[in-house]
C-alpha positions in Angstrom: 4.9 76.9 141.4 1.9 78.8 140.1 1.6 80.8 137.0 2.7 84.4 137.6 4.8 83.6 140.6 8.0 85.6 140.9 11.3 83.9 141.6 14.7 85.4 142.4 17.2 85.1 139.5 20.2 83.2 140.7 21.9 83.3 137.3 24.9 85.5 136.4 22.7 88.4 135.2 21.0 88.8 138.6 22.1 92.4 139.0 20.2 93.6 135.9 17.6 90.8 136.0 16.8 90.3 139.7 13.7 88.3 139.1 11.8 86.1 136.7 8.0 85.5 136.5 6.6 82.1 135.6 4.2 82.3 132.6 3.7 78.6 131.9 0.4 77.1 132.6 0.1 74.7 135.6 -1.1 72.1 133.1 2.6 71.4 132.5 3.8 71.3 136.1 4.9 67.7 135.8 7.8 68.8 133.7 11.1 69.7 135.5 11.3 73.1 133.7 9.3 76.4 133.7 8.9 78.9 131.0 9.8 82.3 132.6 10.0 85.9 131.5 12.8 88.1 133.0 11.9 91.1 135.1 14.6 93.6 134.3 15.7 96.3 136.7 14.2 99.5 135.3 17.4 101.5 136.1 19.4 99.4 133.7 17.2 100.2 130.7 18.4 103.5 129.1 15.6 105.6 127.7 12.8 103.7 129.4 9.9 106.0 130.2 7.5 104.5 132.8 4.7 106.9 131.7 4.9 105.5 128.2 5.6 101.8 129.0 4.5 99.7 126.1 1.9 97.0 126.2 4.8 94.5 125.8 6.9 96.0 128.6 4.7 96.8 131.6 6.4 98.1 134.7 6.0 96.4 138.1 7.5 96.9 141.6 8.9 93.8 143.3 10.6 93.9 146.7 10.8 97.6 146.3 12.6 97.4 142.9 11.0 98.8 139.8 11.3 96.1 137.1 10.1 95.8 133.5 8.7 92.6 131.9 10.9 91.7 129.0 9.2 89.0 126.9 11.8 89.1 124.1 14.1 87.3 126.6 11.5 84.4 127.4 13.3 81.2 128.4 12.8 77.7 129.8 14.6 77.2 133.1 15.2 74.0 135.1 13.6 73.9 138.5 17.0 73.6 140.1 18.1 76.9 138.5 15.3 79.0 140.1 15.9 80.9 143.3 13.4 81.5 146.1 9.8 82.6 145.5 9.4 86.3 146.4 5.9 87.0 145.4 3.2 86.8 142.7 1.9 88.9 139.9 -1.3 86.9 139.7 -3.3 90.2 140.1 -1.4 91.5 137.1 -1.9 88.4 135.0 -3.9 90.2 132.3 -1.1 92.7 131.7 1.5 89.9 131.4 -0.8 87.9 129.1 -1.3 91.0 127.0 2.4 91.5 126.7 2.9 87.9 125.5 0.0 88.4 123.1 1.6 91.5 121.7 4.9 89.5 121.2 3.3 86.3 119.7 0.1 87.2 117.9 0.1 90.9 117.1 3.3 91.0 115.1 1.4 90.8 111.8 -0.1 94.3 112.2 
């Protein structure tokens, strides 16, 4: 599992959160858990405007589904609770890191 790989959500909220993206560094691959951020189906977010997506909530398309990164729901998941790998957002790594930076280090502004 590489950082920014996308996995199918097999949990009970898979309708609204079809995927998760791994944000954890590969330095911690020896652990049996991964820190992931949900990719929420855009259509379930009322009032979300793709043209004005915030730095913390960038919009992506995965398997033809528009999804929004939702860092406020960051979680650690056991490897046995992750579905199949469906892709990677490695090319969008800076946007994901910026979103996490907004959540964790820019709050004091």
